C-alpha positions, 0 to 999 in steps of 0.5 A: 510527547508525539509517536507517529507512524510514518514510514512501513517498510515493504520487501520487493523483488522488483522495485521499479515493478513495486513503483508502477504498481503503487503509483500507476495502479493504486493511486500513491504519490511517489514522494522520493527515489534516490539510488544513494550508491550501488546496492542501495536505492531508496523509494517512498510513496505516500497514498492520498490522504495519509500522514503515514508512507510506504518504503522499499527499494534495494539494500533497505529490507531483509525480509522475503519480499511477499511477507509483509502483512497487516498493511491497511488502508481506509477509505470513505466509500468501499465501493468507489475505492473497489471500483477504482483498483479495479478500473486500474487493473487491481485484482481485488476482491469483492466487498466484504461486508462485516459488523465492525466494517466493510473490506476489499483486499488486494496484493501487490506484484509481490504477494505482499497483502493490504485491506481495504476499510470503510469503517461503520457509522459512528453513533 
């Protein structure tokens, strides 16, 4: 039996602002944006090449906006990822070189933090 992580929920304060940030600036694909009824809207977005999506909306997550932690994207080229994010207006950190990888960090408009990692070469 497989156990797959397919969707991670994020708490956001403004659904339209969050969707615009993730789609227009970070480059996620907009999979779904459905208003089920008053008080329930479901937005699902997927990073390019990922099998796992993020979701947010109205009536979806009870946590306070900006309190999600531990979200990580993995890329082949950290310099290119940083350059792309910066060119789209995302405030992104300088590259942080560590033994276990190279990293950059950014936050969404609500302050939900993201880590972007380039894995080190494997022997």
